[in-house]
N, C-alpha and C positions, 0 to 999 in steps of 0.2 A: 682341258675339256675336249671331248671327242669330236672336234670340228674337222673330221676327216673327209676324204674325197667323197665317200658315200653320203655323208650328211650334206656336203655342199651340193651334190647332185640333187638331193631332195629339195634343198632350198631353191636352187636354180629352176627346177621343174615347177615349183610353186610360184615363183616370181614371174616367169616367162609369160604366161597368159594374162597376168594382171598389168604388166608394165610395157611389154613390147608395143611400140607405136605411140607411147606417151611422149608428150613434149616436155622439155626441160624448162621449167618456169624460173627456178632459182637455184643457185649453187652457194652453199655455205660451208665454212670450215671451222666448226666450233672448237676443235682441238688440233694440235700440231699434226696428228696422224689420223684424223677423222674428217671425212667429207660427207655432206648430206645433200642429195639432189631432190629438189621439189619437183615431182612429175605430175602432169595432168593429162588424162586420156579419157577415152569413152567409158572405160570401166572404173573410172575414179582416180586411178594413179595412186599417189601416196608419197611419203618422204622416205627415200632410199638411203640408208646409212651404209657407208663404205669405210671400214676401219682397218688401217694397216698397223695398229698397235701390236708391237712384238709379242706381248703377253696375252692379248685378247683380240686377235684378228677376226673379222666377221663381216657379213653382208646380210642385211635384212631390212624390211620396212619398219619404221619406228613411229611411235606416238609420243615419245619423250620430247619435251621442249628443252632443247639444249641451248645454253647461253653462248652467243657468238662474240668474238672480240670486237672492240670498237673499230679497229682498222683491219680489214680483211688481209690475210697473208698473200704473198705474191703468187703462190701456187693456186690459191682460190681465185685470184683475179685472172690468171691464165685459163683456168677451167671455165670461168664465166665468158671469156672472150671466145672460146672455141665451142662451148657446149650450149650456152643459153639460146633458147629458141629452137634447138635441134630436137630431133625425135630419136628415141631409143630404138635402134634397129633390131637388136637381138641380145640375148643373154646366153653365153656359151661357155663350155669347158672343153678346150681352151678357145681363145679368140682366133680369128682367121684373117679377115680383110677389113677395109674401110678404116675410118678414124676410130680408135678404140680407147676406152678408159679401162685399163686392165688392173684388176685387184689381185695381187699375189698373196694368198693366205698360206705362208710357209713359215709359221712360227715367228721367231725373233727377227727373221729377215723379210717379214711381210712388207709390201710396198704397194703404192698406187701410182700407176704410170699412164700418161696420156701420149698416144702415138698419132702421127698423121696418116693420110691415105697410103703413103709409100712405105709405111712401117717404121719411119724414123721417130725417135723419141722427141717429143716436144718438151716434156719436163716430167719430173716424178717427185714424190714426197721425200724419198731418201735417195740422194745421188750416190752412186757407188763408183769410185774412180779406181785406177790401176793399183794404187797403194792399198786400197781396202780389199780388192779381190783381183787376182790375176786371171781367173777363169771367166768371169762375167762382169762387165761394166754396164752401168745404167746412167747415161749422161745425155743431155740434150744434143741432138745431131747424130747420135749413134743409132744403128738399126736395132730394133728390139728383137731379142731372141728369147724363146721360152726357157724357163729354168730347166736344167738337164733332168731328163726323166730317170726315175729310179729303176735299177735293174731288177725289177720284180714283176710278177705276172699280174694281169688284170683278172680278178676273180671271175667275172661273168664270161670271160673268153676261155676259161680253163675247162677242159672236158674231164669226164670221170676217169677215162683211161690215163690222162696225164696226171691226175691226182694220185692214182694208184702207183704210177711210176715214181712220182716224187716221194710217196710214202715208203717206197722200197729202198730209198737211198740211205747211206750211212748217217747223213746229218739229220735223219728223221728220228734219231734216238734222243729226243728232247721233249719238253712240255709242248702240248698241242698249241696253246696260245702263243708261245714264243715261235713255234714253227710257222704258224699262220702269218705272224708279223714279218718273219724273215723272208717269206716266199711270195707274199701277195701285197700289191699296192692298194692304198685307199682304206685299209682297215685300221681302226684305232685299237689300242690295248683293251679298251672296254668291250668292243665288239668281239675281239679275239677271245677274251675270257668268256664272253657270253656264249659263243659257239662251242667252246670247250665244255661249259657247264651244261648246255642243252643236250650235248651228245653223251657226256659221261657222268653228269651230276657233280663234277669237280671243275673249278676254274683253272687248276694247274695239273690236269691229268697227263701223265707221261704217255707218249705215243706207243711205245713198245707193249703197253698193257691193253691196247685197244685193237678191235677188229678192223683191219685196214680196208676191207671191202665195204663193210657197213659205213665206215667213216667217209670213204670216198663218195658213196652214194648220198650220205647226209650232206656233205659239203657242196656237192653238185646242186642239190635242191636249194640249199641256203643261199648259195651264190646267185642262183637264178632269181631269187626273190629280193635281191638287193635293190636299193633305189635306182631309178624312179618307180620300180614295180611296187615295192613295199615302203610305205611312208606313213609313220605315225609319230607326230611330234610328242615327245615325252619329257617332262620336266621332273627331276628328282629332288626330293626335299629331305633334309635331316635337321632335327631340332629347330624347326620353324624357319629354316633358311634354305634357299635353292643351292644345291651343291653340284649338279651335273645335268646334262641333257643328251638326248640321242634321238634317232629316227625310228626306234622300234621299242617294243615292250622289253624290259630288262627284268630277268628273274633271279639272277645270281645273288642279289642282296637279301632276298627273302623279305622279312619285315624290318630290316635295318634301315632302309631308305623307303620313303613313300613316293610312289610314282604317280604323276598327275598328267593325264593327256591334255594337250592344248589344241585350240582351234586351228592354228597354223604355225608354221615354222617361224615366221616373222613375229607373231605374238609371243611364241616361246622365247626367242632370242631377245626381244625387246624387254620382256618381263625379267628374264634372267639377268641381263646386263644392267638394266636400270636398278635392280635391287642390289646386285653385287658391286656395281660401280659406286652406288650411294654409300654402301657400307665401307668400301675401301676409301672413299673420299673422306668420310667422317673419321675413319681410323687414322688417316694421315693428318687431318686437321687437329685431332685431339692428341696426337703423338707426344707433343711437348708436355702438355699437361699430364698425360698418363705416365710419362717417364718420371716427371718430378714427383708425382704422388706415389708411384710405385716404389721409388727410392726411399721416400719418407716412410712408407708402409713397411718396407723391408727393414729399415733402420730401427723403427719402433718395435718390430717383432723380435729382432736380435737383442735389443736392449731389454725387452721384457724377459727373454730367455735367461739373460745373465742375472737380472734382478731376482728371478725365481730361484736360480741356483744359490745366490747369496742369501735369500730368505731361508732356503732349506738348511743352509749352514748354521744360521742363528738358532735353529731348533735344538742344537746340542749345547746351548749355553749353560744349562744346569750343571753339566760336567765341569765347566770352568769354575763355577762357584764352589762345587764340592772339592775340586783340587785345591782351591784357595784355602778352604777350611782345613784340609789335611796338611798343607804346608804350614799354616799358622799353628796347628797343633804340634808340629814337629820342628819348630824354629830352633830348639836347643840342639837338634841333631844335624843341623845344616851349617856348613861353613862357606865363606866366600870362595868362589872358584869351583864349587861343586856343580856338576852338570846333570846329576840324576838323584832323585830321592826315592828310596824304597821304603814303604811304610804300609801299615795296616789301613785298609779302606773301611772306616767305621760306618760307612753308608751301606756296606755289603753285609748281608745277613750272616755269611760265613766268615767275615773278617779276613777275606783273602788279601794277599799283598798286592799293592799297586805300584807301578813305576810312573813317576811324574818328572818330565824334563824341566831343568832349571837353567837360568841364564847365569853363566859363570862370572860375568862382570857385575852382577847385582848382589846386594846383600840379601840375607834370608828374608828380612822384612819386605824389601823391595820385590823379591820374587813372589811373595804372597800377595802384595798389592797389585802386581801385574795381572794375576788371575782375576782379581775382583774388577779391575779396570776393563779387561777383555769381556767379562760377563756383563758389565754395565753397557759397554759399547755394543755388544750383540743384542741386548735388550732394546736399546734405543734404535739400533739398525732395523730390528723387526718392525717397530712402529713406523719408521720412515719408509722402509721398503714396501710394507703393506699398503701405505698410502700411495706411493709412487706406482706400484703395480696396478692399483685400481684406476689411477689416472691414465696409465699407459694402455690398459685394456680398453678404456673409453676411446682413447686416441686411435688405437689400432682398429677398433670397430668403425669409427667415423671414417678413417682413410679407406678402409675396405668398402664402405658404402659409397664413397665418392668414386672409387674405381668402377663399381657396379653401375653407377649413374653414367659415367663416361662411356661404358660399353653399350648402353641403350640410348645414348643421345641421338636424336633424329635429325637435327639441323644445327646451323651455326648459332642460332639464338639459344638453343639448349646449352651449347658449349660456353657461350659468353656468360650465361647466368651461373653456371657451375664455377667458371673462373672468378666471377664477382664474389661468390661465396668464399672461395679460397683466398682471394685477396683480402676480404674483410677479416678472415681468420689468421692472416699473416703467413699463409703457406706458400704463396707465390708473389712475385713482385707485381705492383699495379701496372695495368696496361693503359693504352690510350683511352681516357674517359670520353673523349669526343665521339669516338666510334660507338661506344656502348650507349651513349645518351640518345642516339638516333633509333635505337631498337626498342620496340614496345615489349613490355613483359609478356612472356608466354602464358598460356592458360593450361590448366590440367587437361590431360587426355579425357575425352568424353565418350562414354559407351552407354548403350541402352540395353537392358536385359531383355530376355525373351518375354518377361511379364510386363515390360514397359517401364521399369524403374531406371532412373538415371544413375550411372556409376561414374565416379570421377577418380582418375589415377594421377598422382603427382609425378612430375618429371624430374624433380631434384629436391634436395633437402629443404631449401627455403620455401619452395612451393608446397612441400609436405606440411611444413609448419602453418603456412597460410591456410591451406585446405582443411587441415584437421582441427586447428585451434581457433580459427577466426571465421572461415566461410561456412563450415558444416554446422548444422543445427545439433542441439544436444541429444535429440532422439534419433539422429542418423546413426547408421552402423559404420564402424571403423574396422578395417581388416589389414593384417600384415602377416607376412610369412614368418613362421617361428624359427628362431635360431639361424636365420640367414639374412644377408643384406638384401633389402628390397625397398619398394616404395609403399606409400600410404594409399589405401583404397577406401573411398567413401561411397556408401549406398545412400542416396537421398530418399529418405523414407516418407517425408511429408506426413508424419504422424501415423503411418500405416506399417504394420509388421510385414516385411517382404516375404514372399514365398521361399521355400527351400531352394527352388530352382535358381532364383535370383541370387541367393547367398552363395550357392555353389559356383555360379558363373563369376561372381565378384571374387571369390576365393581363388578360382582358376586364373583370373587376371592378376591377382596379387602374387601367385606363384610364378606365373609366366614372366612378370616384370620383376624378377628377383634372381639371385644366384642359383635358385633351385629349379629353374625352368626346364632342366633336362631330367629332373627326378620324377619319381612316382610316389603316390601316397604322401604328398607334401603336407605337413601340418600348417594350417593357417589359423591364427587367432582372430576371433570376432568379438567385438564389444561395443556398446553404445558410446558415442563420442563423449557423453557426460562423465565417463569414468577415466578419461585421459587427463593427464597433467604433465607439465613440463618443469622439471626441477630447475632451480636457479643455477644459472651458469652452464646449463646443458648445451651440448653441441647442436647445430641446426639439424632438424629432422628427428631428434631423439625425444621420445616421450616415454612415460611409464604408465602402467595400468595394473590393477590387481583383480579385476572381475572380468572374466572372459570365458568363452567356450572355444573349442578347437575343432575344426573340420579337416578332414583329409581329402585332398584332391590331387589329380594328375593333370598338369598343364596341357592344354590343347592349343597347338600352334595356329590352328585355323580360327579359334574363337575371337581374338582381337579384331581381325578383319571383318568378321561377321557382325560383331556388335558395335563397331566403331561408328560414331556419329559425325565427328569432325577431326 
């Protein structure tokens, strides 16, 4: 993510007027590399999150309620000792004097350091000794020194004449975005590509093809507008999920990403990391289940492929019977030890000669019987394989549906219900029942259409069965995406035919909560609940129906949040 120096400048400029002078009420450390300061001041203060996570370092105000450990870590206790009751004197880039809580946002080496008035380190989240780094150590008792500065220019301090001189150098024969990253500090690859795109219309424009004088004037104006002068919190979305953020409008993606302005940088970062952290946490918690089901799904797919090949081979069995007939008709011309029979094919209109391989260790009669046995075996195999393939296709579809459920699980309860279903089916080993017994069953997702109709969306296969076959009324409408794994959707009609707008919104929900959420013109089947039935022995979540109509919709990522009731 482009949490570069310019973005950090914008964040600091936003935080400074809101937090400087605020008193530290509480200090919490919800994660090993994350500290939250509860600040109270005349302007309200807030909860300041400081994260030294190597993959997601950041600083911003947060509204998220993070769970704290039962026993505060030692670093948290140290911060409480030195910071509780104190006032935040300033927010700077970089720090200068006094006691400082220094957050270094430098990728995987990010750290949170507390120093005393004399500049000595009191402690830090990640201690760096001489074995870990010969250049810079971070240990209690040592004087704090800032990370070594990069040997690159500050964009705002570079004149147009200096830009022209840089562009005249031999190393300027490269892409503009790469050249910007090589010569100027504080720019992320995203911003470098954006500058290239705004000047040339290409994100990877080569400098030799550009007008140097115009480029120098353009960059001078752009550098002058960098934060804190130009600040517009922008959150970018793709397929209903936040994927990036920055401090200015981004044009290089066209319609590929949707840009959404936010009210503040803290709101942007809080929203982005709350959603992505939750998605990552659910991905990690479901990893074991996903791996087990993915392996079963792949094994079932490979087995089906082999069975289909075997079934294809049985389609040539008539040739085996014909060869048996021809061998039987020519028994008088065959002797033991013979390996090949050449004879007229009386099944051919032109009576052309055919060559039939024989087993030299078998008698003529045994060779004939061998063809008939192979024919009977192929005929029986066709029946067995057809049945096995049908069962395998049901199994493959079911496991694919479970994977889709795991991908959209929203919380731990969703995962435990999916696991219980898999345990009942014998797909995974039973877990600790005592933990599961304490959890209340989840309810279907509840939405309300623009016309006021309640819409219910199942979270998993068992819930789909309960919702569609037991909870829904016979005159309610049932929806499901066609030919894709997805969930069951019910429109509670209460004896009233819902308007087309409601049906369209319900169909969009069915498409969004399915494998087809990234598609366009997705077919969704609609039928009254009374036409649903569940075959005996069918897998959880599987129903059949023969009366329906199909609507085509394009999933809208913003629709679920707009219609969600609970």
